[in-house]
N, C-alpha and C positions, 0 to 999 in steps of 0.2 A: 388358670386351670392346671391341674396336675395330671401328667401322663405317667402312669406307673407300670414299669416293666417288672412283672412278677411271674415269670415262667416256672412251672412245676406242677406236678399232678395232684398234690394233696392240699390240705388245709393250710400248711405252714406259711407260705408266702402271703396269702391273703390275711391271715391272722396277724402276722407281723406288721403289715402295712396299716391295717386298721388300728393296731395298738400305737404305732408311731404317730399317726394322725391325731389320735386322742391325746397322747403324751405331749405333743407339740402344740396342742390347742388349735388344731386346724380341721377338726371335724366339721362337716357341713360344706366344705369347699368342693367344687365339682372335680371329679376324678374320672379319667378314662383309663381302663385297665388293659394292658397288653399281657394276656395270660392264656394258657391252655388248660387251666384247672377245670375239671368237670364240676367243681363245687362253687365256681364263681357266681352263678346265678342264684345260688342259695345263700351264700354268705354276704354278698354285696350286690343285691339285685338292683340297686339304684345306680350302679356304675356301668356304663357301656363297656363292652368287651370288644377289642379289635385285635387283629393278628399281628400288627407291627406298629411302630411309631410313625411310619410313613403317612403323611397327610394329617396327622393329629395336630390340632390347634391348641397349644399349651404354652404356659409360661415356665413350667418346671418339669423336669423328668426325674422321677424317683426310680432308682435301680435297686431291687432287692437282692441281696445275697451275693450275686455274681457281678463284679464291677464291669466286666466286658460282655455280659450275657452268659447264658448257661453253656453255650458252645464257643464262647469267644467271638460271637458274631455281631455283637451290638455296636453300632456306630451312631453316636449322637452328634448331629451337625454342630460345628463350632458357632458360638455366638447367638444361637437362637433360643437356648434354654439355660436356666440355672439347673445344674445337675446335682442331685442328692443321692447318696449311696447308703443303704442300710446294711451294715456288715455283720455277718455271723461267721462262726468258725467254719472254715473249709479244709478239705484235704489238699493243702496248698501245693505240694509237689505234683499232684494230679492236675489241679486247676491251672497251675502256672504254665503247663505245656499248651493250654488252650489260649493263652493271652496273645493278642495281636501284636505285630511288630510296632505299630503306632499305639502308644499307651492311651487308655481312656482319659478323658478330661472330666474331673469331678470337682465341683465347688466345695461341697461339704460331705464328709463321711461321718456317719454316726456309728460308733462301735457299740454293738448291742450285747456283746458278751466277750470274755477274754479270747484273744486271738493268738496264734503262734507269732513269734517274732518276725518271721519272714513275711507272713501275710500282712501284719501291721506295718512293717517297713515299706512294703510295696504301696500300700494304700496311702501312706504319708507322702510318698514320692509323687503320687499322681493327684493328690487332693490339695485344694487351697486351704482347707481347714479340716481338722480331725478332732472329734470330741466324743466322749462316751454318752450313751443315752440309755437310761434304765426304763424299759418299756412298762407302761401301765395300760391294762386292757380297759375298754369301755365297760361301764357297769352292766352287770347281767340283769336280765328281766326276771320278773316273778316266775314266768313259765319255765325258764332255764333252771330254777332252783326248786321246782315242784317235786314233791315226794322225796325230799332229801333224806328224811329219817330212815328210809328203807334201803339205803345204798349197800351197806355191808362192805364187801371188798370190791373196789372199783378197778376195772380194767378198761383202759382207754387207748384206742388206736383207729386210724382211718384206713388201714389196710396196707398191703394186700392180705388176702384171706389166710395164707400160710403163716404170716406173721401174727395175725390175730389168734390163730390156733396156738402158736408157740407161747404167746403171752398168757392166754388162758391156762395152758398146761403148766407154765411156770407158776402162776398163782395157785393152781390146784396142788402142785407139788409142795409149795411152801405151806399151804394149809394142812396137808397130810403130815408133813414133818413136825408141825406145831401141835398136831392133834386137835385141830378145830374144824368145824364144818360151817363155814360162813355162807351167807347169801352172796352170790357173785353177780355184780351188775356190769354188763358190757356196754360201753358207749362206743359205737361204731356205726358206719353206714349200713351194715348188714350183719347177719349172723351166719358165718360160714359153716359148712357141714363138718362133722368130725370133731366137735368140741368134746373134751374129756369130762366136763361137768355141766350140769344145767346152768343157764345164765338167764338173768332178766335183761332183756335188750332195751336200750334206749338210744335212739338216734337223735341226740340233741347237740347243739353247738351254741356257745362254748360248753365244755365239760368241767372246766375248773371250779365253778361254784359248788359242785358236788364233793370236792376234795375236803371241805370243812366237815362233812358228815360221814366220810368213809373211814372205816377201821383200818384199811390198807389200800394203797394206790399202786397200781402196776401199769407202767407205760414203757414204750421204747425210749430211745435216747435223743429224740428230736429236740430242737431248740425250744419250741413253745411248750412242750410237755414238761421239760426240765424247769423252764422259767415259771410257768403258771402254777405248778404244784410245789414250788419252793417253800411256801409258808407251812407246808406239812411234810417237811423233809424227813422227819423221823418215821413217817408212815409210808414214804414213797420208795418203791423198789423199781430200779431202772434196768431194762434188758436191752442193750444196744443192738442194732442191726447194721450190717454192712451197707454202705451207700457209696455211690461213685464219687460224690463230691462233698457230702456232709460227713464229718468225723464224729459219729455218735459215740464211739469208743473213747476218744479223748475227752469228750464232754462228760461222759459217765465217770471216767477216772477222776476228772477235776472235782466233780460233786462228791465222790467218795473221799478224796483227799481233804476237801474243805470240812466234811463232816467229822473226819478223824482228827483234824487239827483244832 
């Protein structure tokens, strides 16, 4: 059984773990989730959710994004578990200050996107094995792809509301500058007040199947949004937001550099 540490308020950690299980051919194995995401019951209703690793009967512990926990608080007992880390880009100078004096013990680190040199060097120093892993999402169901032909311009974000408003405004400004009046489809948990243009709201997950049918895609700079909409990079516009530990600006800059190169 896998005990998965995936703390964070949004969809990101849960989406990444599901993709990793699918990519590694381990779907269907029992998973207990250590998470505070309000979306856990919706995305992975089959996984029990617990507040900590204490008392969990597992063979493996998977740690998503933060090798020592989101606050540097995570301690995995020696010898009881095989420890797997799913690594994404962090604001390493900020996170490094949270690391405990006793380094975490990791058996295998999967690097899921390019990291800074300092972050990768640290993970190599505490991991028995480090390898890259290109994540592949589980196949979407027919319902997730329904009404795809009516997408128009697609705006995707799980919140907060102010950021959803900013993304919709960004899309509206682009449309005005280009002299077009597209249909706007907003994929989000809710429609916040104060949007500048009318939207068709869809509360669906995952949203990536709609990318194939969208004339334009607008998202923040989160790991999964950048990864999942990569097949339609020429239509994808990224508006990064500041995060305490996730470096959306560096990720967006990397995508721009890759496109220019």
